[in-house]
C-alpha positions in Angstrom: 102.6 120.4 81.1 101.7 117.2 82.7 98.3 117.2 84.0 97.6 114.2 86.2 94.1 113.5 86.5 94.7 109.9 88.9 95.1 110.4 92.7 98.5 109.8 92.4 99.9 113.2 93.3 97.2 114.7 95.4 98.4 113.6 98.9 101.4 115.2 100.3 101.9 113.0 103.1 104.1 109.5 103.0 101.8 107.5 105.3 98.3 108.7 104.3 99.6 107.4 101.0 100.0 104.0 102.4 97.1 103.9 104.4 94.8 105.0 101.8 96.0 103.7 98.7 98.6 101.2 99.5 102.2 101.4 98.2 105.5 103.5 97.3 104.4 107.5 97.3 104.9 108.5 93.8 105.7 112.2 95.5 103.0 115.4 95.3 102.4 117.7 92.8 100.7 121.1 92.9 97.3 120.8 93.6 94.8 121.6 91.0 92.3 123.5 92.7 93.0 127.5 92.3 90.3 128.6 94.7 91.7 126.5 97.8 93.4 129.6 100.0 97.3 130.1 99.0 96.9 127.5 96.3 97.1 129.6 93.4 100.4 131.1 94.1 101.5 127.4 94.0 100.1 126.5 90.6 102.0 129.4 88.5 103.9 128.1 86.8 103.3 124.9 87.5 104.3 122.1 84.9 102.7 119.4 86.8 98.9 119.2 88.2 97.4 117.2 90.2 94.1 117.5 89.5 91.4 117.3 92.0 88.7 114.8 92.9 85.1 115.4 92.6 84.1 115.3 96.0 87.0 116.8 97.8 86.3 119.4 95.1 82.7 120.0 96.0 84.0 119.7 99.9 86.8 121.7 99.8 85.1 124.7 98.2 82.3 124.5 100.8 83.6 124.6 104.2 87.0 126.3 104.1 86.1 129.7 104.0 84.4 128.7 107.0 87.6 127.1 108.3 89.6 129.6 107.3 87.8 132.5 109.0 87.0 130.8 112.2 83.6 130.3 111.8 83.4 126.4 113.1 84.9 124.0 114.8 87.8 121.4 112.9 85.1 118.2 113.1 83.1 118.4 109.4 80.3 116.2 108.8 79.0 115.6 105.0 76.9 112.7 103.2 77.1 113.5 99.4 75.4 112.5 96.8 76.7 111.7 93.1 76.0 109.8 89.8 77.0 106.8 88.5 80.1 108.4 86.6 81.5 109.1 89.8 82.7 105.0 90.2 84.9 105.7 86.8 84.1 104.1 82.7 84.5 100.5 83.2 80.3 98.8 83.1 80.0 96.8 86.9 76.4 95.1 87.1 75.7 97.1 89.9 75.6 100.7 88.3 73.4 99.5 85.3 70.5 101.6 84.8 67.9 98.9 85.6 69.8 98.1 89.1 70.3 101.9 90.1 66.8 103.7 88.6 64.2 104.2 91.7 67.0 103.3 94.2 69.5 105.7 96.6 71.9 103.6 98.5 75.0 104.1 101.0 79.0 103.4 100.2 82.1 103.4 101.7 80.5 103.9 105.2 82.2 104.2 108.3 85.5 106.6 107.1 86.7 103.9 104.0 86.4 106.1 100.8 89.4 107.0 99.3 88.8 110.5 99.6 88.6 111.0 103.0 92.7 111.9 103.1 92.3 114.6 100.5 89.2 116.3 102.4 91.5 116.5 105.1 94.3 117.6 103.7 92.7 120.9 101.8 91.0 121.5 105.1 93.6 121.8 107.1 95.6 123.6 105.2 92.4 126.1 105.1 92.3 126.1 108.5 95.4 126.2 109.8 95.2 123.4 112.1 94.4 119.8 111.8 90.4 119.1 111.0 88.4 116.1 111.0 85.9 114.6 108.3 83.5 112.0 108.8 82.4 111.3 105.2 79.5 109.6 103.7 78.8 109.4 100.1 75.7 107.8 98.6 75.1 106.7 95.2 72.4 108.4 93.6 70.0 107.4 90.2 71.8 109.8 88.2 74.6 109.7 85.2 76.4 112.9 86.5 77.2 115.2 89.5 77.3 116.1 92.9 75.4 117.5 96.2 77.3 117.2 99.0 75.7 118.3 102.1 78.4 119.6 104.6 78.6 121.3 108.4 79.9 122.0 111.4 79.9 123.3 115.0 79.0 126.7 115.0 82.2 129.0 117.6 80.3 131.5 119.9 78.8 134.5 118.6 79.0 133.8 115.1 75.6 134.7 113.4 74.0 134.7 109.8 75.3 137.9 108.4 78.9 137.2 109.3 78.5 133.3 107.7 77.4 134.9 104.5 80.3 138.1 104.6 82.5 135.4 105.2 81.4 133.2 102.0 80.8 136.5 99.8 84.1 137.6 100.5 85.9 134.4 99.6 84.3 134.3 96.6 83.8 137.7 95.0 86.7 137.1 92.6 86.7 133.7 91.8 84.4 133.2 88.7 83.8 129.6 88.6 82.5 129.6 92.1 78.9 130.5 93.1 77.3 131.8 96.3 73.7 131.7 95.3 71.4 134.5 96.6 69.7 134.0 99.7 66.8 131.2 99.8 68.5 129.6 95.6 69.8 126.4 96.7 72.4 124.3 94.7 71.1 121.7 92.5 73.6 119.3 90.1 71.5 120.5 86.5 72.8 123.7 87.5 76.1 123.1 87.1 76.1 120.5 84.3 78.5 120.5 81.5 80.6 123.8 82.9 83.5 124.1 85.4 81.5 125.6 88.2 80.5 125.0 91.7 77.4 126.6 93.1 76.5 127.3 96.5 74.1 128.2 99.6 75.1 128.4 103.3 72.3 128.0 106.1 72.4 128.5 110.1 71.0 125.8 111.7 70.2 127.7 115.4 69.3 124.8 117.1 71.6 122.4 116.5 74.2 125.3 116.5 75.8 123.9 113.0 76.4 125.9 110.1 75.2 123.9 106.9 76.9 124.2 103.6 75.6 122.7 100.3 77.7 122.4 97.0 76.8 121.1 94.0 79.6 120.2 90.7 79.7 118.1 87.9 81.8 116.0 88.7 82.8 115.1 85.1 83.8 119.0 84.6 85.0 120.1 88.0 87.2 117.8 89.6 88.3 115.4 87.1 90.2 114.2 83.9 87.7 116.0 82.1 88.4 119.1 83.6 89.7 121.1 80.1 88.6 122.9 77.1 89.9 124.7 74.7 89.9 128.3 76.3 93.3 128.7 75.0 93.8 131.7 78.0 92.9 129.4 81.0 93.8 125.5 81.8 90.4 126.4 84.5 88.0 127.4 82.0 85.2 126.2 80.3 82.6 127.1 77.5 79.3 126.3 78.8 78.1 129.1 81.8 76.2 127.4 84.7 72.0 128.0 84.9 70.9 129.2 87.6 67.0 130.3 88.7 66.4 133.3 88.8 
């Protein structure tokens, strides 16, 4: 089996690849996010797998149930915070601890981050129709982890009970996606070292929007380290998540 940790085979659209990455499209491989609706069947027996990006993993799992269930409009707004490991292992002066500590900054502003088309592809698959994404990434002073805050305008007649029921149903049989009890919110510490995502949803009644917060460890879910020694499943991880009681 070949598991590609880069972006080369994630995008299905050659035009999207040319726009966002440049060069010749190398073709798409089965996308390694089994929690995405319909994707597990595509992965069964696959010998080549494209590992998802870290931001798209958090955003996809946050918004796919709402879009698949027809709870929200097809325009998603995302503001996501990432630690310095999201920029890779190369030494970069602006990512040194002395530069990052005590400071939060934005980058890739205005829809120019390369993970945007991957989010659009995934969420459009979940919705069964084109979805737009406005994505703003931020760099925060921590070494690893992503906390993504995603929102979309609610469709008429959707209430809090319907929204929570949709998420509970979508992830009832997913061992690595945890919809937290009401009143608890995801933190990056909860998922440190684990192949899990912690989710919570809320209704912003005044704005008429569904808000979903997702936390992942970008070095264990949605990147090259998405593996472990457990022989029974390529998606397993031996360290359990830590959630507050």
